[in-house]
TIRONU-433239 format. One record per atom (N, C-alpha, C): z, y, x; residue in three letters. Coordinates in steps of 0.2 Angstrom, whole numbers, plus 5000, padded with zeros to 4 digits. Layout:
# TIRONU-433239
ZYXALA ...
This chain:
# TIRONU-433239
503549995155MET 503950055154MET 504650035157MET 504950095160ALA 505550085164ALA 506150065160ALA 506150095154VAL 506750075149VAL 506750005147VAL 506149975147TYR 506049905145TYR 506149855150TYR 506049875156ASN 506149825162ASN 506749835166ASN 507149885166ALA 507649895171ALA 508349875169ALA 508549875163ASP 509249875161ASP 509449805160ASP 510049795159GLU 510349725159GLU 510149685153GLU 510049725147ASP 509749685141ASP 509149655142ASP 508649685146SER 508049655147SER 508049595152SER 508549605157ARG 508649545161ARG 508849485157ARG 509349495153ARG 509549445148ARG 509049415144ARG 508649455141TYR 508049435137TYR 507649395140TYR 507449405147PHE 506949365150PHE 507249315154PHE 507849305154ASN 508149255158ASN 507949185155ASN 507749135159LYS 507549075157LYS 508149025154LYS 508749045156THR 509249005153THR 509349015146THR 509448965142ARG 509448965135ARG 510149005133ARG 510049055128GLN 510549095126GLN 510849085119GLN 511449105118THR 511649095111THR 511349145107THR 511449135100ALA 511149185095ALA 511449255096ALA 512149255097SER 512449325098SER 512249355104SER 512149325110GLU 511849355116GLU 511149375115GLU 510749335111LEU 510049355110LEU 510049425105LEU 510449425100ILE 510449485096ILE 510649545100ILE 511149545104VAL 511349595108VAL 510749615113VAL 510449575116SER 509849585120SER 509349625117SER 509149585111VAL 508549615108VAL 508649685104VAL 509249685101LEU 509349755098LEU 509449805103LEU 509749785108GLY 509849835114GLY 509249865116GLY 508749815117LEU 508049835120LEU 507749885114LEU 507749865108LEU 507449905103LEU 507749975102LEU 508449975103ASN 508750035102ASN 508650085108ASN 508550055114ASN 508350095120ASN 507650115119ASN 507250085117LEU 506550105115LEU 506550165110LEU 506950155105SER 507050205100SER 507250275103SER 507750265108SER 508050325111SER 507550355116SER 507150315119TRP 506650335124TRP 506150385120TRP 505950355114LEU 505450395110LEU 505750465107LEU 506350455105HIS 506750515103HIS 506750575108HIS 506750555114ASP 506850605120ASP 506150625123ASP 505650595120LEU 504950615122LEU 504750685121LEU 504550715126PRO 504350795125PRO 503950805119PRO 503950855116GLU 503650875110GLU 502850875111GLU 502650895117GLU 501950895119GLU 501650825119GLU 502050775120LEU 501750705121LEU 501850665114LEU 502050695109ARG 502250665103ARG 501550665098ARG 501450605095LEU 500950605090LEU 501250595083LEU 500950635078ASN 501250625071ASN 500850565068ASN 501150515067LEU 500750445065LEU 500650455058LEU 500950495054THR 500750505047THR 500050545046THR 499850575051ASP 499150615050ASP 498850615057ASP 498550555059MET 498250555066MET 497650605067MET 497350615061ASP 496750665062ASP 496950735063ASP 497550745063LYS 497750815064LYS 498250815070LYS 498050785076CYS 498350785082CYS 497950815087CYS 498050885088PRO 497650915093PRO 497750895100PRO 498350865101ASN 498550845108ASN 498350775110ASN 497950745106LEU 497750675107LEU 497350665113LEU 497550625118SER 497250615124SER 497250545127SER 496850525132ARG 496950455134ARG 497550445137ARG 497950495140GLU 498550475143GLU 499050465137GLU 499050505132ILE 499550495127ILE 499450435123ILE 498750415122ILE 498650355119ILE 498950295123ILE 498850295129SER 499050245134SER 499850235133SER 500150295133ILE 500950295132ILE 501150255126ILE 500850275120TYR 501050245114TYR 500850175113TYR 500250155116LEU 500050085115LEU 500550045120LEU 500750065125HIS 501150025129HIS 501850025126HIS 502050085123TYR 502750085119TYR 502750035113TYR 502150035110PHE 502149985104PHE 502149915106PHE 501749905112GLN 501749835114GLN 502449815117GLN 502849855119CYS 503549835121CYS 503949815115CYS 503849845110ILE 504249835103ILE 503949765101ILE 503349755100THR 503049695097THR 503249635102THR 503149645108MET 503349585113MET 504049565112MET 504549615111THR 505249605110THR 505349565104THR 505049585098ALA 505249565092ALA 504749505089ALA 504249495092ARG 503749445089ARG 503949375089ARG 504349355094PRO 504549285093PRO 504949265087PRO 505249315083LEU 505549295077LEU 505049295072LEU 504549335072LEU 503949335067LEU 503549265068LEU 503449255074PHE 503049185076PHE 503449125073PHE 504149125073HIS 504449075071HIS 504449065063HIS 504449125060VAL 504349125053VAL 503749095051VAL 503149115054VAL 502549085053VAL 502549005055VAL 502748995060GLU 502848925062GLU 503148875057GLU 503748905055ASN 504148865050ASN 503748855043ASN 503348915041ARG 502948915035ARG 502448865036ARG 502048865042LEU 501548815043LEU 501748745043LEU 502348735045LYS 502648665045LYS 503048655038LYS 503048695034SER 503448695027SER 504148675028SER 504548705033GLN 505248695034GLN 505648745032GLN 505448785027LEU 505948845025LEU 506248825018LEU 506248755016GLY 506548735010GLY 506048725005GLY 506248714999SER 505748704993SER 505348754992SER 505548824993ASP 505148874992ASP 504748894998ASP 504148874999THR 503748895005THR 503348955005THR 503448994999GLY 503049054999GLY 503149105004GLY 502749155005PRO 502749205010PRO 503349245010PRO 503749245005ALA 504349295004ALA 505049255005ALA 504949185005ALA 505549145005ALA 506049165011ALA 505749175017TRP 506249185023TRP 506649255022TRP 506349295018ARG 506749365017ARG 507349355013ARG 507449295009GLN 508049285006GLN 508549245009GLN 508249205014THR 508749155018THR 508949185025THR 508649235027LEU 508849265034LEU 509249325033LEU 509649345038SER 510149405037SER 509749475037SER 509949525034PRO 509649585035PRO 509449615042PRO 509849595047ILE 509649615053ILE 509049585056ILE 509049515055THR 508449475057THR 507849495053THR 507849515047VAL 507349535043VAL 507049605046VAL 507549645047ALA 507349715050ALA 507049715056ALA 507149665061VAL 506849655067VAL 506149635066VAL 506049585061ILE 505349565060ILE 504949615057ILE 505249655052ASP 504849705049ASP 504649765054ASP 505149775059THR 504949825064THR 504349805068THR 504349735069CYS 503749715073CYS 503049725069CYS 503049705063VAL 502449715059VAL 502249785058VAL 502749835056SER 502649905055SER 502349935062SER 502649915067THR 502449945074THR 501649925075THR 501449865073ALA 500749845074ALA 500349885070ALA 500549905064ILE 500149945059ILE 500050015063ILE 500650045065ASP 500550105069ASP 500150105075ASP 500150045079SER 499750035084SER 498950035082SER 498850005077THR 498150005074THR 497950075073THR 498350115070ALA 498150185068ALA 498050225074ALA 498350215080VAL 498250255086VAL 497550225089VAL 497450165089ILE 496850135091ILE 496250165088ILE 496350165081TYR 495750185077TYR 495650265078TYR 496150305079ALA 496050375080ALA 495750385087ALA 495950345092ALA 495650345099ALA 494950325098ALA 494750275095ALA 494050255094ALA 493650305091ALA 493850345086LYS 493450395083LYS 493350455088LYS 493750465093GLN 493650515098GLN 493350485105GLN 493150425104ASN 492850395110ASN 493350385116ASN 493950375115LEU 494450365120LEU 494650295121LEU 494350245119ILE 494450175120ILE 494050155126ILE 494350125131ALA 493950095136ALA 493650025134ALA 493050035133THR 492649975130THR 492749915134THR 492749915141TYR 492749855145TYR 493449855148TYR 493949895146GLY 494549895149GLY 495049835147GLY 495349805152PHE 495749745151PHE 496349765146PHE 496749825148MET 497349835144MET 497149855137MET 496649895136ASP 496449915129ASP 496249845125ASP 495949805128SER 495749745124SER 496349705123SER 496849705128ASP 497449665127ASP 497949695122ASP 497949765121HIS 498349795116HIS 498049785109HIS 497349785109VAL 497049775102VAL 497149695100VAL 497149655105PHE 497249585103PHE 497949565101PHE 498449595105SER 499149585103SER 499349615097SER 499049675095THR 499149705089THR 498849665083THR 498249635084THR 497949595079THR 498349535078THR 498549505083MET 498949445082MET 499549455078MET 499949505079VAL 500549515076VAL 500349535068VAL 499749565067LEU 499549575060LEU 499349515056LEU 499049475060VAL 498849405057VAL 499449365055VAL 499949365060MET 500549335058MET 500949365053MET 500849435052GLY 501249465047GLY 500949455040GLY 500249445040ASN 499949425034ASN 500149355031ASN 500249315036LEU 500449245035LEU 501249245033LEU 501649285035ALA 502349285034ALA 502549325028ALA 502149365025THR 502349415020THR 501849405014THR 502049425008PRO 501549425002PRO 501049475004PRO 500549474999TYR 499949525000TYR 500249595001TYR 500049635006ASN 500149705007ASN 499549745009ASN 499349795005ALA 498749825007ALA 498749855014ALA 499349885015ARG 499349925022ARG 499249875028ARG 499549825028CYS 499549775033CYS 498849745033CYS 498549725027ARG 497949695027ARG 497349745029ARG 497349805027ALA 496849855030ALA 496949865037ALA 497549865040SER 497649865047SER 497349805051SER 497449745048THR 497149685051THR 496449685051THR 496049715046THR 495349715046THR 495149765051THR 495449825052THR 495249875057THR 495349845064THR 495949815065ALA 496049785072ALA 495549735074ALA 495349685069LEU 494849635070LEU 494149665071LEU 494049725068SER 493349755069SER 493349795075SER 493949815078MET 493949845084MET 493749795090MET 494049735089LEU 493949685094LEU 493149665094LEU 492849665088GLN 492149645087GLN 491749695090GLN 491949765089TRP 491549815092TRP 491549815100TRP 492149795103MET 492149795110MET 491749735112MET 491749675108ALA 491449615110ALA 490649635110ALA 490449665105GLU 489749675104GLU 489449725110GLU 489849755113ARG 489649805119ARG 489749765126ARG 489949705126GLY 489949665132GLY 490649645135GLY 491149665131ASN 491849645133ASN 491949565131ASN 491849525136HIS 491849455135HIS 492549435133HIS 493049465136GLN 493749445134GLN 493849455127GLN 493649515124SER 493749535117SER 493349485113SER 492749465115LYS 492349425111LYS 492749355110LYS 492949325116ALA 493349265115ALA 493949275110ALA 494349325111ARG 494949335107ARG 494749345100ARG 494149385099HIS 493949395092HIS 493749335088HIS 493449285092GLU 493249225089GLU 493849175088GLU 494349185092PHE 494949145092PHE 495349165085PHE 495349235084LEU 495749255078LEU 495349245072LEU 494749245072LEU 494349225066LEU 494449155064LEU 494449115070GLY 494549045068GLY 495249025066GLY 495749065069LEU 496449055066LEU 496449075059LEU 496149135057ARG 496149155050ARG 495849105046ARG 495349075048ALA 495049015044ALA 495448955043ALA 495848935048LYS 496248875048LYS 496848885043LYS 497048955043THR 497648965039THR 497549005032THR 496949005030LYS 496749045024LYS 497049015018LYS 497248955018HIS 497648925012HIS 498348955011HIS 498548985016LEU 499249015015LEU 499249095014LEU 498649125014TRP 498649195012TRP 497949215009TRP 498049265005LEU 497449285001LEU 497149345006LEU 496549325009TRP 496149385013TRP 495949435008TRP 495649415002CYS 495449474998CYS 496049484993CYS 496149554992PRO 496749574988PRO 496649554981PRO 497149544977PRO 497149534970PRO 496849594967PRO 496449594961GLU 496149644958GLU 496649704957GLU 497249684954SER 497749734953SER 498049774958SER 497849744965GLN 498149774971GLN 497649804975GLN 497049814973THR 496549834977THR 496649904979THR 496549924985ALA 496749994987ALA 496150044985ALA 496250104984ASP 495750154982ASP 495450184987ASP 495650174993SER 495350204999SER 494650185000SER 494250235003GLN 493550225005GLN 493450215012GLN 493050165014PRO 492950145021PRO 492650205025PRO 492850215031GLU 492550265036GLU 492250235041GLU 491850265045THR 491550235051THR 491650275057THR 491650235063VAL 491650265069VAL 490950265072VAL 490750325076PRO 490150325079PRO 489950265083PRO 489450225081GLY 489250165084GLY 489650105082GLY 490150115077VAL 490550055074VAL 490350045067VAL 489949995065THR 489749995058THR 490249955054THR 490749915057THR 491149875053THR 491849885053THR 492049945055MET 492749965056MET 492950015050MET 493349985045PRO 493550025039PRO 494150065041PRO 494250125038GLU 494850165039GLU 495450125037GLU 496050125041PRO 496650085039PRO 496950105033PRO 496750165030ALA 496950185023ALA 497750195023ALA 497950225028ILE 498650245029ILE 498950285023ILE 498550335021GLU 498850375016GLU 498750345009GLU 498250305008ALA 498150275002ALA 498650215000ALA 498950185006CYS 499350125005CYS 500050155005CYS 500550105003PRO 501250125003PRO 501450155010PRO 502050195010SER 502350215016SER 502650155019SER 502850165025THR 503250105029THR 503850095025THR 504250145023SER 504850135019SER 504750095013SER 504250105010GLU 504050065003GLU 503849995005GLU 503549985010VAL 503349915012VAL 503849875015VAL 504249905020PHE 504749865023PHE 505449885022PHE 505549925016GLY 506249935014GLY 506450005016GLY 507150015014ASP 507350085015ASP 507650095022ASP 507650045027ARG 507950055033ARG 507650105037ARG 506950125036MET 506650175039MET 506850245036MET 507150245031GLY 507350315027GLY 506850325022GLY 507050375017ASN 506650385012ASN 506150445014ASN 506250485019ASP 505750535021ASP 505350505027ASP 504850535029ASP 504350515034ASP 504550535041ASP 505150555042THR 505350585049THR 505350525054THR 505550465053ASN 505550415058ASN 504850395058ASN 504450385053ARG 503750365053ARG 503350405057ARG 503450475057ALA 503050515060ALA 502950505067ALA 503550485070TYR 503550475078TYR 503650405080TYR 503550355075GLY 503650285077GLY 504150255073GLY 504050185072ASN 504450155067ASN 505150125069ASN 505350135075VAL 505950105078VAL 506550145076VAL 506850145070ALA 507450175069ALA 508050135072ALA 508550165075PRO 509050125078PRO 509350075073PRO 509350015076LEU 509649955073LEU 510349945075LEU 510849945070GLN 511549945072GLN 511749875073GLN 512149875078LEU 512549805080LEU 513149795075LEU 513349845073HIS 513949845069HIS 513849795063HIS 514249745062GLY 514249705056GLY 513849645057GLY 513449635063TRP 512949585063TRP 513349515063TRP 513949515066ASP 514249445067ASP 514449415060ASP 514649465055ASP 514749435049ASP 514149415045ASP 513549455046GLU 512949435043GLU 512649375045GLU 512749355052LEU 512349295055LEU 512649235052LEU 512249195049GLY 512449125046GLY 512249075051GLY 512349015049VAL 512148955053VAL 511448955054VAL 511048965048MET 510348955049MET 510049015053MET 510349075053ASP 510049125057ASP 510249115064ASP 510749085066ALA 510949075073ALA 510449025076ALA 510348975072THR 509848925074THR 509148955075THR 508948995070PHE 508349025070PHE 508249075076PHE 508749115078TRP 508649155084TRP 508549115090TRP 508949065091GLU 508949025097GLU 508348985097GLU 508048965092ASP 507448925092ASP 506848975093ASP 506849035091SER 506349085091SER 506249105099SER 506849115102TYR 506749145109TYR 506949085114TYR 506949025112GLY 507148975117GLY 506548955121GLY 505948965119ASN 505348945123ASN 504848995124ASN 505049055127LEU 504649105129LEU 504149095135LEU 503549095134GLU 503049075139GLU 502549135139GLU 502149135144VAL 501649185145VAL 501049175140VAL 500949115138GLY 500349095134GLY 500649085126GLY 501149125124MET 501449105118MET 500949135112MET 500549185114ASP 500049205109ASP 499649145106ASP 499449095111PHE 499049045109PHE 499348985107PHE 500048975108ASP 500348915107ASP 500448895100ASP 500548945095TRP 500648925088TRP 500048905085TRP 499448915088THR 498848885085THR 498848805084THR 499148775089THR 499248705089THR 499548685082THR 500048725080VAL 500348705073VAL 499848725068VAL 499448775068ALA 499048795063ALA 498448745062ALA 498248715068GLU 497648665067GLU 497848595065GLU 498548585064LYS 498648515061LYS 498648515054LYS 
């Protein structure tokens, strides 16, 4: 996407020279805000109402591609922070409290907001993928669709490792994994390898998260099926808490932001006061080693 590639913020973001925390925050928040502005200016006929995907008469392959690329721009920008949360948790380096919510108490609101944006965007991406599958609009053997599903699932798996049990995130993870399995069963070898990889990763890290929800938190939603897909449950978007309930009030109390995408503008004002020594190191370490294969790098930590 042009807004993601062309401006000075993106050049700083992808610069191999190690940056300071303040430079990283300006770059990352600048990119996210540019993406938010891009979505805000999207023509009405190209918009999807993410709160009710079943009632989108304009759903087409072109619009699906636009949104999946858009979502991937967000997750690729923000996921190094999420990755680092998980990496630290796997290494037990977040202090004496290594539970899945400890980092939310030690990192600044701006850092937490960026991480939450990454996870909530992956949830929305799954909703679009699921809606597309129900209308036979997924390219079963397509590289990009497989890549979008894999990247989305990777973020959701990391989100489950980084946060306490959340029905919305968990349901989306199950759906995304099932989508990879569906593509694999139809001969997409790339999806097969990635599905096996993620299942193995889930098995290696199961001691850090509850795959089955506690009885008191079991969602009331009933699974649905896609023609030809026997294992893909409905993400249960309506039955689970809204994004603002899951990820805080940053998204607003109404569903205006959520209807068209989860990237509400993140304000730069005040970040300098919020950013402590731990946050500065956290940002620099998170973005200090960006590599093409970063999706797979963190498994070496999980396997130890």
